[in-house]
mmCIF file of the N, C-alpha and C atoms, coordinates in Angstrom:
data_MODEL
# 
_entry.id   MODEL 
# 
loop_
_atom_site.group_PDB 
_atom_site.id 
_atom_site.type_symbol 
_atom_site.label_atom_id 
_atom_site.label_alt_id 
_atom_site.label_comp_id 
_atom_site.label_asym_id 
_atom_site.label_entity_id 
_atom_site.label_seq_id 
_atom_site.pdbx_PDB_ins_code 
_atom_site.Cartn_x 
_atom_site.Cartn_y 
_atom_site.Cartn_z 
_atom_site.occupancy 
_atom_site.B_iso_or_equiv 
_atom_site.pdbx_formal_charge 
_atom_site.auth_seq_id 
_atom_site.auth_comp_id 
_atom_site.auth_asym_id 
_atom_site.auth_atom_id 
_atom_site.pdbx_PDB_model_num 
ATOM 1   N N  . LEU A 1 1  ? -65.628 129.742 55.542 1.00 0.00 ? 1  LEU A N  1 
ATOM 2   C CA . LEU A 1 1  ? -65.357 128.331 55.404 1.00 0.00 ? 1  LEU A CA 1 
ATOM 3   C C  . LEU A 1 1  ? -64.757 127.710 56.660 1.00 0.00 ? 1  LEU A C  1 
ATOM 4   N N  . TRP A 1 2  ? -64.437 128.486 57.639 1.00 0.00 ? 2  TRP A N  1 
ATOM 5   C CA . TRP A 1 2  ? -63.758 127.918 58.799 1.00 0.00 ? 2  TRP A CA 1 
ATOM 6   C C  . TRP A 1 2  ? -64.768 127.490 59.843 1.00 0.00 ? 2  TRP A C  1 
ATOM 7   N N  . PRO A 1 3  ? -64.640 126.424 60.550 1.00 0.00 ? 3  PRO A N  1 
ATOM 8   C CA . PRO A 1 3  ? -63.496 125.522 60.432 1.00 0.00 ? 3  PRO A CA 1 
ATOM 9   C C  . PRO A 1 3  ? -63.661 124.616 59.213 1.00 0.00 ? 3  PRO A C  1 
ATOM 10  N N  . SER A 1 4  ? -62.572 124.326 58.557 1.00 0.00 ? 4  SER A N  1 
ATOM 11  C CA . SER A 1 4  ? -62.599 123.439 57.406 1.00 0.00 ? 4  SER A CA 1 
ATOM 12  C C  . SER A 1 4  ? -61.332 122.609 57.383 1.00 0.00 ? 4  SER A C  1 
ATOM 13  N N  . ARG A 1 5  ? -61.339 121.587 56.562 1.00 0.00 ? 5  ARG A N  1 
ATOM 14  C CA . ARG A 1 5  ? -60.184 120.712 56.437 1.00 0.00 ? 5  ARG A CA 1 
ATOM 15  C C  . ARG A 1 5  ? -59.630 120.857 55.023 1.00 0.00 ? 5  ARG A C  1 
ATOM 16  N N  . PRO A 1 6  ? -58.310 120.991 54.880 1.00 0.00 ? 6  PRO A N  1 
ATOM 17  C CA . PRO A 1 6  ? -57.739 121.126 53.533 1.00 0.00 ? 6  PRO A CA 1 
ATOM 18  C C  . PRO A 1 6  ? -57.535 119.757 52.872 1.00 0.00 ? 6  PRO A C  1 
ATOM 19  N N  . TYR A 1 7  ? -57.717 119.728 51.554 1.00 0.00 ? 7  TYR A N  1 
ATOM 20  C CA . TYR A 1 7  ? -57.444 118.548 50.738 1.00 0.00 ? 7  TYR A CA 1 
ATOM 21  C C  . TYR A 1 7  ? -56.549 119.005 49.598 1.00 0.00 ? 7  TYR A C  1 
ATOM 22  N N  . PHE A 1 8  ? -55.532 118.208 49.268 1.00 0.00 ? 8  PHE A N  1 
ATOM 23  C CA . PHE A 1 8  ? -54.537 118.605 48.270 1.00 0.00 ? 8  PHE A CA 1 
ATOM 24  C C  . PHE A 1 8  ? -54.129 117.400 47.437 1.00 0.00 ? 8  PHE A C  1 
ATOM 25  N N  . PHE A 1 9  ? -53.912 117.629 46.134 1.00 0.00 ? 9  PHE A N  1 
ATOM 26  C CA . PHE A 1 9  ? -53.390 116.607 45.231 1.00 0.00 ? 9  PHE A CA 1 
ATOM 27  C C  . PHE A 1 9  ? -52.272 117.240 44.410 1.00 0.00 ? 9  PHE A C  1 
ATOM 28  N N  . PRO A 1 10 ? -51.057 116.710 44.496 1.00 0.00 ? 10 PRO A N  1 
ATOM 29  C CA . PRO A 1 10 ? -49.926 117.323 43.810 1.00 0.00 ? 10 PRO A CA 1 
ATOM 30  C C  . PRO A 1 10 ? -49.909 117.050 42.313 1.00 0.00 ? 10 PRO A C  1 
ATOM 31  N N  . ALA A 1 11 ? -49.523 118.067 41.548 1.00 0.00 ? 11 ALA A N  1 
ATOM 32  C CA . ALA A 1 11 ? -49.299 117.902 40.110 1.00 0.00 ? 11 ALA A CA 1 
ATOM 33  C C  . ALA A 1 11 ? -47.822 117.650 39.843 1.00 0.00 ? 11 ALA A C  1 
ATOM 34  N N  . MET A 1 12 ? -46.945 118.250 40.667 1.00 0.00 ? 12 MET A N  1 
ATOM 35  C CA . MET A 1 12 ? -45.510 118.051 40.502 1.00 0.00 ? 12 MET A CA 1 
ATOM 36  C C  . MET A 1 12 ? -44.781 118.395 41.786 1.00 0.00 ? 12 MET A C  1 
ATOM 37  N N  . VAL A 1 13 ? -43.581 117.859 41.899 1.00 0.00 ? 13 VAL A N  1 
ATOM 38  C CA . VAL A 1 13 ? -42.697 118.150 43.028 1.00 0.00 ? 13 VAL A CA 1 
ATOM 39  C C  . VAL A 1 13 ? -41.546 118.979 42.476 1.00 0.00 ? 13 VAL A C  1 
ATOM 40  N N  . LYS A 1 14 ? -41.239 120.087 43.152 1.00 0.00 ? 14 LYS A N  1 
ATOM 41  C CA . LYS A 1 14 ? -40.166 120.970 42.717 1.00 0.00 ? 14 LYS A CA 1 
ATOM 42  C C  . LYS A 1 14 ? -39.359 121.345 43.954 1.00 0.00 ? 14 LYS A C  1 
ATOM 43  N N  . GLY A 1 15 ? -38.113 120.902 44.009 1.00 0.00 ? 15 GLY A N  1 
ATOM 44  C CA . GLY A 1 15 ? -37.303 121.164 45.193 1.00 0.00 ? 15 GLY A CA 1 
ATOM 45  C C  . GLY A 1 15 ? -37.912 120.477 46.396 1.00 0.00 ? 15 GLY A C  1 
ATOM 46  N N  . ASN A 1 16 ? -38.125 121.239 47.459 1.00 0.00 ? 16 ASN A N  1 
ATOM 47  C CA . ASN A 1 16 ? -38.749 120.701 48.670 1.00 0.00 ? 16 ASN A CA 1 
ATOM 48  C C  . ASN A 1 16 ? -40.252 120.918 48.704 1.00 0.00 ? 16 ASN A C  1 
ATOM 49  N N  . GLY A 1 17 ? -40.824 121.455 47.620 1.00 0.00 ? 17 GLY A N  1 
ATOM 50  C CA . GLY A 1 17 ? -42.246 121.777 47.622 1.00 0.00 ? 17 GLY A CA 1 
ATOM 51  C C  . GLY A 1 17 ? -43.035 120.962 46.616 1.00 0.00 ? 17 GLY A C  1 
ATOM 52  N N  . GLN A 1 18 ? -44.330 120.990 46.783 1.00 0.00 ? 18 GLN A N  1 
ATOM 53  C CA . GLN A 1 18 ? -45.250 120.354 45.854 1.00 0.00 ? 18 GLN A CA 1 
ATOM 54  C C  . GLN A 1 18 ? -46.180 121.422 45.299 1.00 0.00 ? 18 GLN A C  1 
ATOM 55  N N  . TYR A 1 19 ? -46.530 121.267 44.022 1.00 0.00 ? 19 TYR A N  1 
ATOM 56  C CA . TYR A 1 19 ? -47.460 122.175 43.366 1.00 0.00 ? 19 TYR A CA 1 
ATOM 57  C C  . TYR A 1 19 ? -48.620 121.354 42.859 1.00 0.00 ? 19 TYR A C  1 
ATOM 58  N N  . GLY A 1 20 ? -49.815 121.858 43.029 1.00 0.00 ? 20 GLY A N  1 
ATOM 59  C CA . GLY A 1 20 ? -50.988 121.111 42.591 1.00 0.00 ? 20 GLY A CA 1 
ATOM 60  C C  . GLY A 1 20 ? -52.252 121.905 42.833 1.00 0.00 ? 20 GLY A C  1 
ATOM 61  N N  . ILE A 1 21 ? -53.302 121.203 43.207 1.00 0.00 ? 21 ILE A N  1 
ATOM 62  C CA . ILE A 1 21 ? -54.600 121.846 43.409 1.00 0.00 ? 21 ILE A CA 1 
ATOM 63  C C  . ILE A 1 21 ? -55.193 121.348 44.724 1.00 0.00 ? 21 ILE A C  1 
ATOM 64  N N  . GLY A 1 22 ? -55.936 122.211 45.356 1.00 0.00 ? 22 GLY A N  1 
ATOM 65  C CA . GLY A 1 22 ? -56.529 121.858 46.634 1.00 0.00 ? 22 GLY A CA 1 
ATOM 66  C C  . GLY A 1 22 ? -57.911 122.439 46.793 1.00 0.00 ? 22 GLY A C  1 
ATOM 67  N N  . CYS A 1 23 ? -58.543 122.061 47.889 1.00 0.00 ? 23 CYS A N  1 
ATOM 68  C CA . CYS A 1 23 ? -59.846 122.641 48.215 1.00 0.00 ? 23 CYS A CA 1 
ATOM 69  C C  . CYS A 1 23 ? -60.016 122.638 49.734 1.00 0.00 ? 23 CYS A C  1 
ATOM 70  N N  . LEU A 1 24 ? -60.884 123.483 50.179 1.00 0.00 ? 24 LEU A N  1 
ATOM 71  C CA . LEU A 1 24 ? -61.298 123.548 51.580 1.00 0.00 ? 24 LEU A CA 1 
ATOM 72  C C  . LEU A 1 24 ? -62.789 123.237 51.630 1.00 0.00 ? 24 LEU A C  1 
ATOM 73  N N  . SER A 1 25 ? -63.210 122.489 52.614 1.00 0.00 ? 25 SER A N  1 
ATOM 74  C CA . SER A 1 25 ? -64.631 122.179 52.723 1.00 0.00 ? 25 SER A CA 1 
ATOM 75  C C  . SER A 1 25 ? -65.083 122.260 54.170 1.00 0.00 ? 25 SER A C  1 
ATOM 76  N N  . ARG A 1 26 ? -66.152 123.004 54.408 1.00 0.00 ? 26 ARG A N  1 
ATOM 77  C CA . ARG A 1 26 ? -66.759 123.004 55.734 1.00 0.00 ? 26 ARG A CA 1 
ATOM 78  C C  . ARG A 1 26 ? -67.794 121.897 55.831 1.00 0.00 ? 26 ARG A C  1 
ATOM 79  N N  . LEU A 1 27 ? -68.143 121.291 54.686 1.00 0.00 ? 27 LEU A N  1 
ATOM 80  C CA . LEU A 1 27 ? -69.055 120.152 54.650 1.00 0.00 ? 27 LEU A CA 1 
ATOM 81  C C  . LEU A 1 27 ? -68.267 118.866 54.869 1.00 0.00 ? 27 LEU A C  1 
ATOM 82  N N  . PRO A 1 28 ? -68.897 117.832 55.393 1.00 0.00 ? 28 PRO A N  1 
ATOM 83  C CA . PRO A 1 28 ? -68.193 116.561 55.572 1.00 0.00 ? 28 PRO A CA 1 
ATOM 84  C C  . PRO A 1 28 ? -67.806 115.952 54.217 1.00 0.00 ? 28 PRO A C  1 
ATOM 85  N N  . VAL A 1 29 ? -66.509 115.716 54.020 1.00 0.00 ? 29 VAL A N  1 
ATOM 86  C CA . VAL A 1 29 ? -66.026 115.068 52.796 1.00 0.00 ? 29 VAL A CA 1 
ATOM 87  C C  . VAL A 1 29 ? -65.988 113.567 53.065 1.00 0.00 ? 29 VAL A C  1 
ATOM 88  N N  . ARG A 1 30 ? -66.767 112.817 52.301 1.00 0.00 ? 30 ARG A N  1 
ATOM 89  C CA . ARG A 1 30 ? -66.854 111.367 52.488 1.00 0.00 ? 30 ARG A CA 1 
ATOM 90  C C  . ARG A 1 30 ? -65.829 110.618 51.648 1.00 0.00 ? 30 ARG A C  1 
ATOM 91  N N  . GLU A 1 31 ? -65.384 111.239 50.555 1.00 0.00 ? 31 GLU A N  1 
ATOM 92  C CA . GLU A 1 31 ? -64.371 110.625 49.700 1.00 0.00 ? 31 GLU A CA 1 
ATOM 93  C C  . GLU A 1 31 ? -63.637 111.731 48.958 1.00 0.00 ? 31 GLU A C  1 
ATOM 94  N N  . PHE A 1 32 ? -62.334 111.560 48.779 1.00 0.00 ? 32 PHE A N  1 
ATOM 95  C CA . PHE A 1 32 ? -61.513 112.543 48.069 1.00 0.00 ? 32 PHE A CA 1 
ATOM 96  C C  . PHE A 1 32 ? -60.586 111.787 47.126 1.00 0.00 ? 32 PHE A C  1 
ATOM 97  N N  . ARG A 1 33 ? -60.551 112.208 45.853 1.00 0.00 ? 33 ARG A N  1 
ATOM 98  C CA . ARG A 1 33 ? -59.692 111.556 44.873 1.00 0.00 ? 33 ARG A CA 1 
ATOM 99  C C  . ARG A 1 33 ? -59.004 112.600 44.011 1.00 0.00 ? 33 ARG A C  1 
ATOM 100 N N  . GLY A 1 34 ? -57.799 112.263 43.582 1.00 0.00 ? 34 GLY A N  1 
ATOM 101 C CA . GLY A 1 34 ? -57.061 113.097 42.653 1.00 0.00 ? 34 GLY A CA 1 
ATOM 102 C C  . GLY A 1 34 ? -56.871 112.362 41.337 1.00 0.00 ? 34 GLY A C  1 
ATOM 103 N N  . TYR A 1 35 ? -56.838 113.116 40.252 1.00 0.00 ? 35 TYR A N  1 
ATOM 104 C CA . TYR A 1 35 ? -56.709 112.535 38.915 1.00 0.00 ? 35 TYR A CA 1 
ATOM 105 C C  . TYR A 1 35 ? -55.625 113.270 38.135 1.00 0.00 ? 35 TYR A C  1 
ATOM 106 N N  . LYS A 1 36 ? -54.762 112.528 37.468 1.00 0.00 ? 36 LYS A N  1 
ATOM 107 C CA . LYS A 1 36 ? -53.812 113.123 36.529 1.00 0.00 ? 36 LYS A CA 1 
ATOM 108 C C  . LYS A 1 36 ? -54.520 113.259 35.192 1.00 0.00 ? 36 LYS A C  1 
ATOM 109 N N  . LEU A 1 37 ? -54.425 114.453 34.595 1.00 0.00 ? 37 LEU A N  1 
ATOM 110 C CA . LEU A 1 37 ? -55.057 114.712 33.302 1.00 0.00 ? 37 LEU A CA 1 
ATOM 111 C C  . LEU A 1 37 ? -54.019 114.577 32.189 1.00 0.00 ? 37 LEU A C  1 
ATOM 112 N N  . PRO A 1 38 ? -54.464 114.387 30.935 1.00 0.00 ? 38 PRO A N  1 
ATOM 113 C CA . PRO A 1 38 ? -53.512 114.293 29.826 1.00 0.00 ? 38 PRO A CA 1 
ATOM 114 C C  . PRO A 1 38 ? -52.671 115.560 29.709 1.00 0.00 ? 38 PRO A C  1 
ATOM 115 N N  . ARG A 1 39 ? -51.434 115.391 29.280 1.00 0.00 ? 39 ARG A N  1 
ATOM 116 C CA . ARG A 1 39 ? -50.532 116.540 29.081 1.00 0.00 ? 39 ARG A CA 1 
ATOM 117 C C  . ARG A 1 39 ? -51.028 117.380 27.912 1.00 0.00 ? 39 ARG A C  1 
ATOM 118 N N  . PRO A 1 40 ? -50.779 118.719 27.959 1.00 0.00 ? 40 PRO A N  1 
ATOM 119 C CA . PRO A 1 40 ? -51.147 119.567 26.824 1.00 0.00 ? 40 PRO A CA 1 
ATOM 120 C C  . PRO A 1 40 ? -50.381 119.145 25.566 1.00 0.00 ? 40 PRO A C  1 
ATOM 121 N N  . LYS A 1 41 ? -50.931 119.445 24.402 1.00 0.00 ? 41 LYS A N  1 
ATOM 122 C CA . LYS A 1 41 ? -50.270 119.142 23.138 1.00 0.00 ? 41 LYS A CA 1 
ATOM 123 C C  . LYS A 1 41 ? -48.963 119.906 23.033 1.00 0.00 ? 41 LYS A C  1 
ATOM 124 N N  . ALA A 1 42 ? -48.049 119.387 22.239 1.00 0.00 ? 42 ALA A N  1 
ATOM 125 C CA . ALA A 1 42 ? -46.756 120.047 22.025 1.00 0.00 ? 42 ALA A CA 1 
ATOM 126 C C  . ALA A 1 42 ? -46.986 121.475 21.544 1.00 0.00 ? 42 ALA A C  1 
ATOM 127 N N  . GLY A 1 43 ? -46.205 122.379 22.061 1.00 0.00 ? 43 GLY A N  1 
ATOM 128 C CA . GLY A 1 43 ? -46.321 123.789 21.676 1.00 0.00 ? 43 GLY A CA 1 
ATOM 129 C C  . GLY A 1 43 ? -47.179 124.610 22.612 1.00 0.00 ? 43 GLY A C  1 
ATOM 130 N N  . LEU A 1 44 ? -47.994 123.963 23.439 1.00 0.00 ? 44 LEU A N  1 
ATOM 131 C CA . LEU A 1 44 ? -48.806 124.689 24.404 1.00 0.00 ? 44 LEU A CA 1 
ATOM 132 C C  . LEU A 1 44 ? -48.038 124.797 25.715 1.00 0.00 ? 44 LEU A C  1 
ATOM 133 N N  . ALA A 1 45 ? -48.090 125.953 26.315 1.00 0.00 ? 45 ALA A N  1 
ATOM 134 C CA . ALA A 1 45 ? -47.372 126.172 27.578 1.00 0.00 ? 45 ALA A CA 1 
ATOM 135 C C  . ALA A 1 45 ? -48.074 125.462 28.721 1.00 0.00 ? 45 ALA A C  1 
ATOM 136 N N  . GLY A 1 46 ? -47.297 125.136 29.721 1.00 0.00 ? 46 GLY A N  1 
ATOM 137 C CA . GLY A 1 46 ? -47.894 124.603 30.934 1.00 0.00 ? 46 GLY A CA 1 
ATOM 138 C C  . GLY A 1 46 ? -47.299 123.285 31.363 1.00 0.00 ? 46 GLY A C  1 
ATOM 139 N N  . GLY A 1 47 ? -47.443 123.015 32.635 1.00 0.00 ? 47 GLY A N  1 
ATOM 140 C CA . GLY A 1 47 ? -46.939 121.786 33.222 1.00 0.00 ? 47 GLY A CA 1 
ATOM 141 C C  . GLY A 1 47 ? -48.023 120.746 33.305 1.00 0.00 ? 47 GLY A C  1 
ATOM 142 N N  . PRO A 1 48 ? -47.796 119.743 34.129 1.00 0.00 ? 48 PRO A N  1 
ATOM 143 C CA . PRO A 1 48 ? -48.801 118.693 34.277 1.00 0.00 ? 48 PRO A CA 1 
ATOM 144 C C  . PRO A 1 48 ? -50.095 119.245 34.874 1.00 0.00 ? 48 PRO A C  1 
ATOM 145 N N  . ARG A 1 49 ? -51.196 118.635 34.482 1.00 0.00 ? 49 ARG A N  1 
ATOM 146 C CA . ARG A 1 49 ? -52.518 119.066 34.957 1.00 0.00 ? 49 ARG A CA 1 
ATOM 147 C C  . ARG A 1 49 ? -53.152 117.968 35.792 1.00 0.00 ? 49 ARG A C  1 
ATOM 148 N N  . VAL A 1 50 ? -53.873 118.391 36.819 1.00 0.00 ? 50 VAL A N  1 
ATOM 149 C CA . VAL A 1 50 ? -54.582 117.449 37.683 1.00 0.00 ? 50 VAL A CA 1 
ATOM 150 C C  . VAL A 1 50 ? -55.979 117.984 37.979 1.00 0.00 ? 50 VAL A C  1 
ATOM 151 N N  . ALA A 1 51 ? -56.829 117.120 38.455 1.00 0.00 ? 51 ALA A N  1 
ATOM 152 C CA . ALA A 1 51 ? -58.169 117.495 38.913 1.00 0.00 ? 51 ALA A CA 1 
ATOM 153 C C  . ALA A 1 51 ? -58.410 116.767 40.226 1.00 0.00 ? 51 ALA A C  1 
ATOM 154 N N  . ILE A 1 52 ? -59.299 117.317 41.041 1.00 0.00 ? 52 ILE A N  1 
ATOM 155 C CA . ILE A 1 52 ? -59.682 116.678 42.292 1.00 0.00 ? 52 ILE A CA 1 
ATOM 156 C C  . ILE A 1 52 ? -61.197 116.544 42.348 1.00 0.00 ? 52 ILE A C  1 
ATOM 157 N N  . GLU A 1 53 ? -61.633 115.496 43.035 1.00 0.00 ? 53 GLU A N  1 
ATOM 158 C CA . GLU A 1 53 ? -63.061 115.272 43.242 1.00 0.00 ? 53 GLU A CA 1 
ATOM 159 C C  . GLU A 1 53 ? -63.296 115.077 44.729 1.00 0.00 ? 53 GLU A C  1 
ATOM 160 N N  . ALA A 1 54 ? -64.182 115.866 45.277 1.00 0.00 ? 54 ALA A N  1 
ATOM 161 C CA . ALA A 1 54 ? -64.576 115.728 46.682 1.00 0.00 ? 54 ALA A CA 1 
ATOM 162 C C  . ALA A 1 54 ? -66.055 115.354 46.722 1.00 0.00 ? 54 ALA A C  1 
ATOM 163 N N  . ARG A 1 55 ? -66.352 114.218 47.320 1.00 0.00 ? 55 ARG A N  1 
ATOM 164 C CA . ARG A 1 55 ? -67.744 113.824 47.522 1.00 0.00 ? 55 ARG A CA 1 
ATOM 165 C C  . ARG A 1 55 ? -68.150 114.312 48.904 1.00 0.00 ? 55 ARG A C  1 
ATOM 166 N N  . VAL A 1 56 ? -69.052 115.305 48.920 1.00 0.00 ? 56 VAL A N  1 
ATOM 167 C CA . VAL A 1 56 ? -69.464 115.921 50.181 1.00 0.00 ? 56 VAL A CA 1 
ATOM 168 C C  . VAL A 1 56 ? -70.896 115.520 50.517 1.00 0.00 ? 56 VAL A C  1 
ATOM 169 N N  . GLU A 1 57 ? -71.192 115.590 51.810 1.00 0.00 ? 57 GLU A N  1 
ATOM 170 C CA . GLU A 1 57 ? -72.532 115.258 52.276 1.00 0.00 ? 57 GLU A CA 1 
ATOM 171 C C  . GLU A 1 57 ? -73.245 116.531 52.706 1.00 0.00 ? 57 GLU A C  1 
ATOM 172 N N  . LEU A 1 58 ? -74.393 116.772 52.093 1.00 0.00 ? 58 LEU A N  1 
ATOM 173 C CA . LEU A 1 58 ? -75.218 117.932 52.428 1.00 0.00 ? 58 LEU A CA 1 
ATOM 174 C C  . LEU A 1 58 ? -76.156 117.580 53.571 1.00 0.00 ? 58 LEU A C  1 
ATOM 175 N N  . GLU A 1 59 ? -76.817 118.593 54.111 1.00 0.00 ? 59 GLU A N  1 
ATOM 176 C CA . GLU A 1 59 ? -77.808 118.342 55.147 1.00 0.00 ? 59 GLU A CA 1 
ATOM 177 C C  . GLU A 1 59 ? -78.866 117.395 54.598 1.00 0.00 ? 59 GLU A C  1 
ATOM 178 N N  . GLY A 1 60 ? -79.326 116.490 55.402 1.00 0.00 ? 60 GLY A N  1 
ATOM 179 C CA . GLY A 1 60 ? -80.311 115.514 54.959 1.00 0.00 ? 60 GLY A CA 1 
ATOM 180 C C  . GLY A 1 60 ? -79.686 114.264 54.363 1.00 0.00 ? 60 GLY A C  1 
ATOM 181 N N  . GLY A 1 61 ? -78.356 114.218 54.272 1.00 0.00 ? 61 GLY A N  1 
ATOM 182 C CA . GLY A 1 61 ? -77.677 113.021 53.794 1.00 0.00 ? 61 GLY A CA 1 
ATOM 183 C C  . GLY A 1 61 ? -77.398 112.956 52.306 1.00 0.00 ? 61 GLY A C  1 
ATOM 184 N N  . LEU A 1 62 ? -77.861 113.944 51.536 1.00 0.00 ? 62 LEU A N  1 
ATOM 185 C CA . LEU A 1 62 ? -77.601 113.951 50.096 1.00 0.00 ? 62 LEU A CA 1 
ATOM 186 C C  . LEU A 1 62 ? -76.101 114.128 49.845 1.00 0.00 ? 62 LEU A C  1 
ATOM 187 N N  . ARG A 1 63 ? -75.519 113.292 48.972 1.00 0.00 ? 63 ARG A N  1 
ATOM 188 C CA . ARG A 1 63 ? -74.101 113.392 48.639 1.00 0.00 ? 63 ARG A CA 1 
ATOM 189 C C  . ARG A 1 63 ? -73.943 113.849 47.195 1.00 0.00 ? 63 ARG A C  1 
ATOM 190 N N  . ILE A 1 64 ? -73.017 114.790 47.003 1.00 0.00 ? 64 ILE A N  1 
ATOM 191 C CA . ILE A 1 64 ? -72.726 115.289 45.658 1.00 0.00 ? 64 ILE A CA 1 
ATOM 192 C C  . ILE A 1 64 ? -71.222 115.290 45.451 1.00 0.00 ? 64 ILE A C  1 
ATOM 193 N N  . SER A 1 65 ? -70.803 115.290 44.188 1.00 0.00 ? 65 SER A N  1 
ATOM 194 C CA . SER A 1 65 ? -69.384 115.392 43.839 1.00 0.00 ? 65 SER A CA 1 
ATOM 195 C C  . SER A 1 65 ? -69.089 116.811 43.376 1.00 0.00 ? 65 SER A C  1 
ATOM 196 N N  . ILE A 1 66 ? -67.974 117.343 43.854 1.00 0.00 ? 66 ILE A N  1 
ATOM 197 C CA . ILE A 1 66 ? -67.487 118.641 43.396 1.00 0.00 ? 66 ILE A CA 1 
ATOM 198 C C  . ILE A 1 66 ? -66.129 118.373 42.769 1.00 0.00 ? 66 ILE A C  1 
ATOM 199 N N  . VAL A 1 67 ? -65.971 118.742 41.493 1.00 0.00 ? 67 VAL A N  1 
ATOM 200 C CA . VAL A 1 67 ? -64.731 118.525 40.759 1.00 0.00 ? 67 VAL A CA 1 
ATOM 201 C C  . VAL A 1 67 ? -64.092 119.877 40.492 1.00 0.00 ? 67 VAL A C  1 
ATOM 202 N N  . ASN A 1 68 ? -62.775 119.958 40.742 1.00 0.00 ? 68 ASN A N  1 
ATOM 203 C CA . ASN A 1 68 ? -62.054 121.215 40.622 1.00 0.00 ? 68 ASN A CA 1 
ATOM 204 C C  . ASN A 1 68 ? -60.761 120.967 39.851 1.00 0.00 ? 68 ASN A C  1 
ATOM 205 N N  . THR A 1 69 ? -60.452 121.875 38.917 1.00 0.00 ? 69 THR A N  1 
ATOM 206 C CA . THR A 1 69 ? -59.185 121.807 38.202 1.00 0.00 ? 69 THR A CA 1 
ATOM 207 C C  . THR A 1 69 ? -58.746 123.208 37.827 1.00 0.00 ? 69 THR A C  1 
ATOM 208 N N  . HIS A 1 70 ? -57.521 123.325 37.360 1.00 0.00 ? 70 HIS A N  1 
ATOM 209 C CA . HIS A 1 70 ? -56.959 124.597 36.896 1.00 0.00 ? 70 HIS A CA 1 
ATOM 210 C C  . HIS A 1 70 ? -56.178 124.266 35.626 1.00 0.00 ? 70 HIS A C  1 
ATOM 211 N N  . LEU A 1 71 ? -56.612 124.774 34.491 1.00 0.00 ? 71 LEU A N  1 
ATOM 212 C CA . LEU A 1 71 ? -56.030 124.372 33.215 1.00 0.00 ? 71 LEU A CA 1 
ATOM 213 C C  . LEU A 1 71 ? -54.988 125.349 32.660 1.00 0.00 ? 71 LEU A C  1 
ATOM 214 N N  . GLY A 1 72 ? -54.775 126.463 33.311 1.00 0.00 ? 72 GLY A N  1 
ATOM 215 C CA . GLY A 1 72 ? -53.754 127.359 32.784 1.00 0.00 ? 72 GLY A CA 1 
ATOM 216 C C  . GLY A 1 72 ? -53.813 128.732 33.376 1.00 0.00 ? 72 GLY A C  1 
# 
């Protein structure tokens, strides 16, 4: 994947650090967005959830969205 550029969207801040989700892309990223997801129902373990969307450009100019999340 190198050289690539990192993209990150925080789910929470803890102390001096941030926790969330990220991606690396060797393809040109034309747009990057982060989304807060609904909290899990009461009784389910886990903190806040987020997802990221990277719109990348493939050879020939075709653009696609790649969505990434981690649910637990």
